[in-house]
C-alpha positions in Angstrom: 0.0 0.0 0.0 1.3 3.4 -0.9 2.0 5.7 2.1 -0.4 8.7 2.4 1.1 12.0 1.3 0.3 14.9 3.6 -0.5 18.2 2.0 2.1 20.8 2.7 2.4 24.6 2.1 4.5 23.8 -0.9 1.5 22.0 -2.5 -0.8 25.0 -1.8 1.8 27.4 -3.2 2.1 25.3 -6.4 -1.7 25.2 -6.8 -2.1 29.0 -6.3 1.2 30.0 -8.0 2.3 31.9 -4.9 5.5 31.9 -2.8 5.6 29.5 0.2 6.4 32.4 2.4 3.1 34.1 1.3 1.1 30.9 2.0 2.7 30.6 5.5 1.9 34.2 6.4 -1.6 34.0 5.1 -2.3 30.9 7.2 -1.2 32.9 10.2 -3.3 36.0 9.3 -0.2 38.1 8.9 -0.8 41.8 8.6 1.4 42.1 5.4 -1.0 39.8 3.5 -4.3 41.1 2.1 -7.6 39.8 3.3 -8.5 38.6 -0.2 -5.3 36.5 -0.4 -5.8 35.2 3.2 -9.3 34.0 2.3 -8.1 32.4 -0.9 -5.2 30.6 0.7 -7.4 29.3 3.6 -10.1 28.1 1.3 -7.6 26.2 -0.9 -5.9 24.8 2.2 -9.2 23.4 3.4 -10.2 22.0 0.0 -6.8 20.2 -0.2 -7.1 18.8 3.3 -4.1 20.7 4.7 -3.4 20.3 8.4 -0.6 22.4 10.1 2.4 20.3 11.3 2.5 21.5 14.9 5.3 19.1 15.7 7.6 20.5 13.0 6.7 24.0 14.0 7.4 23.2 17.6 10.8 21.7 16.8 11.8 24.7 14.9 11.1 26.9 17.9 12.3 24.1 20.3 8.8 24.1 21.9 6.5 21.2 21.1 3.6 22.2 23.5 3.7 18.6 24.6 3.7 17.3 28.2 5.3 13.9 28.6 3.7 11.6 31.3 5.8 8.7 32.6 3.8 6.3 34.9 4.0 2.7 36.0 0.8 1.6 34.1 -2.4 3.0 32.7 -4.4 0.1 34.1 -4.6 1.2 37.7 -7.7 3.3 38.3 -5.7 5.8 40.4 -3.2 6.4 37.6 -6.1 6.6 35.0 -7.7 9.3 37.0 -4.3 11.1 37.4 -3.9 11.1 33.6 -7.5 12.4 33.2 -6.6 15.4 35.4 -3.4 16.0 33.5 -5.2 16.0 30.1 -8.0 18.3 31.4 -5.5 21.0 32.4 -3.3 20.4 29.3 -6.2 20.8 26.9 -7.3 24.1 28.5 -3.9 25.5 27.6 -3.6 23.9 24.1 -1.0 21.3 25.2 -1.0 17.7 24.1 0.0 14.8 26.3 2.3 11.8 25.5 1.8 8.9 27.9 4.5 6.2 28.5 4.5 3.3 30.8 7.4 1.9 32.8 5.6 -1.2 33.9 7.3 -0.6 37.3 10.7 -1.4 35.6 13.7 0.8 36.3 15.2 -0.1 32.9 12.1 0.7 31.0 11.7 4.0 32.9 15.2 5.0 31.9 14.5 4.2 28.2 11.1 6.0 28.3 12.8 9.1 29.8 15.3 9.1 27.0 12.5 8.8 24.5 10.6 11.7 26.0 13.7 13.9 25.9 14.5 13.0 22.3 10.9 13.9 21.4 11.6 17.4 22.9 8.7 17.5 25.3 8.0 20.8 26.9 7.7 19.3 30.4 7.6 15.9 32.2 5.2 14.5 34.9 6.4 11.2 36.4 5.3 8.7 39.0 8.3 6.5 39.8 8.6 2.8 38.9 8.6 0.4 41.8 12.2 -0.7 41.0 13.6 2.8 40.7 16.4 3.5 43.2 18.4 6.0 41.1 17.1 9.2 39.4 20.1 10.2 37.3 18.0 9.6 34.1 15.9 12.7 35.0 18.9 15.0 35.1 18.6 15.5 31.3 15.4 17.4 32.0 16.5 19.4 35.0 19.8 20.3 33.4 18.1 21.7 30.3 15.4 23.7 32.1 12.6 21.3 31.1 10.0 21.5 34.0 9.8 18.2 35.9 7.1 17.2 38.3 7.0 14.0 40.4 3.5 12.8 41.4 2.5 10.4 44.1 5.6 8.1 43.9 8.3 10.7 44.4 12.1 10.5 45.1 13.7 11.7 48.2 16.0 14.6 47.9 15.4 15.5 44.2 15.1 19.3 43.9 12.1 19.6 41.7 8.3 20.0 42.0 6.4 17.2 43.8 2.6 16.7 44.1 1.7 14.2 46.9 -0.7 13.5 49.6 0.2 13.2 53.3 0.8 9.4 53.1 1.9 9.2 56.8 -1.4 10.7 58.0 -3.4 8.6 55.6 -1.6 5.4 56.9 -2.2 6.5 60.5 -6.0 7.1 59.8 -6.4 3.7 58.1 -4.7 1.8 61.0 -6.6 3.9 63.7 -9.9 2.9 62.0 -9.1 -0.8 62.3 -8.2 -0.2 66.0 -11.5 1.6 66.6 -13.3 -1.4 65.0 -11.7 -3.7 67.6 -8.6 -5.0 65.9 -5.5 -5.6 68.0 -3.4 -7.9 65.7 -3.1 -5.7 62.6 -1.1 -6.7 59.6 0.4 -4.5 56.9 1.6 -5.0 53.3 4.6 -2.8 52.5 6.1 -2.3 49.0 8.6 -0.3 46.9 12.2 0.8 47.1 13.5 3.1 49.8 13.8 5.9 47.2 10.1 6.2 46.4 8.9 6.8 50.0 5.1 6.7 49.4 4.7 3.1 50.9 7.3 3.8 53.5 5.3 6.8 54.7 2.1 4.7 54.9 4.0 2.1 56.8 5.3 4.7 59.2 1.7 5.9 59.8 0.7 2.3 60.5 3.5 1.8 63.0 2.9 5.1 64.8 -0.9 4.4 65.1 -0.1 1.1 66.8 2.4 2.7 69.2 0.0 5.5 70.1 -2.7 2.9 71.0 -0.3 0.7 73.0 -0.2 -2.1 70.5 3.1 -3.9 70.0 4.6 -3.7 66.5 5.0 -7.3 65.4 7.4 -7.6 62.4 5.9 -10.9 61.6 2.7 -9.1 60.5 4.5 -6.8 58.1 4.8 -8.4 54.7 7.1 -6.9 52.1 5.8 -7.3 48.6 7.7 -7.0 45.3 4.9 -5.2 43.6 1.4 -3.8 44.2 -0.5 -6.5 42.2 -3.3 -9.0 42.9 -0.9 -11.9 42.6 1.5 -10.5 45.1 -1.4 -9.7 47.4 -2.5 -13.3 47.3 1.0 -14.5 48.2 1.1 -12.0 51.1 -2.4 -12.9 52.3 -1.6 -16.6 52.3 1.6 -15.9 54.4 -0.6 -14.0 56.9 -3.2 -16.8 57.1 -0.5 -19.4 57.7 0.3 -17.6 61.0 -1.1 -18.9 64.3 -3.1 -17.0 65.3 -4.0 -15.2 62.1 -4.2 -11.3 62.2 -7.6 -9.8 62.8 -7.0 -6.8 60.6 -5.0 -5.7 57.6 -4.1 -2.3 56.3 -3.4 -2.8 52.6 -1.8 0.3 50.9 -3.7 -0.3 47.7 -7.3 -1.5 47.0 -6.1 -4.3 44.6 -4.2 -5.7 47.6 -7.2 -5.5 49.8 -9.3 -7.3 47.2 -6.8 -10.1 47.0 -6.8 -10.4 50.8 -10.6 -10.6 50.9 -10.8 -13.2 48.2 -8.0 -15.3 49.7 -9.7 -15.2 53.1 -12.9 -16.5 51.5 -11.1 -19.4 49.9 -9.6 -20.3 53.2 -12.9 -20.2 55.1 -12.0 -17.0 56.9 -14.9 -14.6 57.3 -14.7 -10.9 56.4 -15.3 -8.8 58.5 -16.2 -11.2 61.4 -12.8 -12.9 61.6 -10.6 -10.6 59.6 -11.1 -6.9 58.8 -9.5 -5.1 55.8 -9.0 -1.5 54.7 -7.5 -0.6 51.4 -6.3 2.6 49.8 -7.3 4.7 46.7 -11.1 4.2 46.6 -10.8 2.3 43.3 -14.1 1.2 41.7 -13.4 -2.4 42.5 -13.6 -1.6 46.2 -17.3 -0.9 45.9 -18.1 -3.9 43.7 -16.5 -6.8 45.6 -18.6 -8.5 48.4 -18.1 -7.4 51.1 -17.3 -4.0 49.7 -14.0 -2.6 51.0 -13.3 0.2 53.4 -10.6 2.5 51.9 -8.8 5.8 52.0 -9.7 8.5 49.4 -7.0 9.6 47.1 -7.6 12.9 45.0 -5.9 11.5 41.8 -7.6 13.8 39.3 -6.8 17.0 41.4 -3.2 15.9 41.7 -3.0 15.4 37.9 -4.5 18.9 37.3 -2.1 20.4 39.7 1.0 18.7 38.2 0.0 19.9 34.6 -0.7 23.4 35.9 2.8 23.6 37.4 4.4 22.6 34.1 2.3 25.1 32.1 2.8 28.0 34.6 6.6 27.3 34.6 6.7 27.3 30.8 4.8 30.6 30.6 7.0 32.3 33.3 10.2 34.1 32.3 11.8 33.0 35.6 11.9 29.5 37.1 9.8 29.1 40.2 11.5 27.6 43.2 10.8 23.9 43.4 8.2 23.2 46.1 6.0 20.4 47.2 2.2 20.5 47.1 0.6 18.3 49.6 -3.1 17.4 49.4 -4.3 16.8 52.9 -7.9 15.7 52.0 -7.6 12.0 52.5 -10.4 10.4 54.4 -11.5 7.0 55.6 -14.5 5.6 53.7 -15.9 3.0 56.1 -17.6 0.1 54.4 -18.6 -3.6 55.1 -15.0 -5.0 55.3 -14.3 -3.3 58.6 -17.7 -3.4 60.3 -17.9 -4.6 63.9 
């Protein structure tokens, strides 16, 4: 099959027997071109199916009006909502969005970052891969004044913009809720590298809540997972249910992990919430569909996406670089449902 040939200003110039510079100016309503010529050029361009090459124009000016988004996956509801927020803010300011997935692989994240840089994106929004323990691959953006915003999974000590929730307080609230529902032997799933401190902060909140309520921290009840997936959640849940006695509560730092715990409990004849209470995190749609539906912590994903995109756009419009600062959304709340009922 013959490749489609895009109509260019050269084709329009040939059709109208005008200079390409005249065509270019007419399409931009330049004041040196008469109204009659502008109308004729635009009419011909429309008839021929001409579409401006915004990428080429952007590359000439070294501004593509494109925001690169690098995230672990698009399949997680939280990240889908995050992308939605980014796109809403980007579209309002006539920016396009390129989305790339690291699949929680450090190697893929490095390669995708290189790809975004070579595509000359105007700015980058990233949520770190689970494996990432080194952020040197982001220096190519920072060193070249390309705005960089980390969202949700953020690195420690990197001097750039960050949009996060207060994960410590959220973890504390989740654990406190289980204690208030009568749990005294509370387990926790932990995940991620030391660099991306999101899960470490939720774990810290869990530990502090136990201590503040005079409950001993039992390391046996803290299960470290390789990834936040259903499969790893099943493995972790089985490890907990092999203990004697089993825990009476679980703070899972993601709803998919809470779902895996509930379903594994059912298979092993453990009643939820009578024998084992569970609270998740994110308020994903699945938390309301499963039986029993799952208590969870709200997570303002779309707002975080909008904020991240607005930081990029504001930074690009400003003649001076704003000092990097962290934006923390404090509005995380417990949504109590059937999985933690007394």
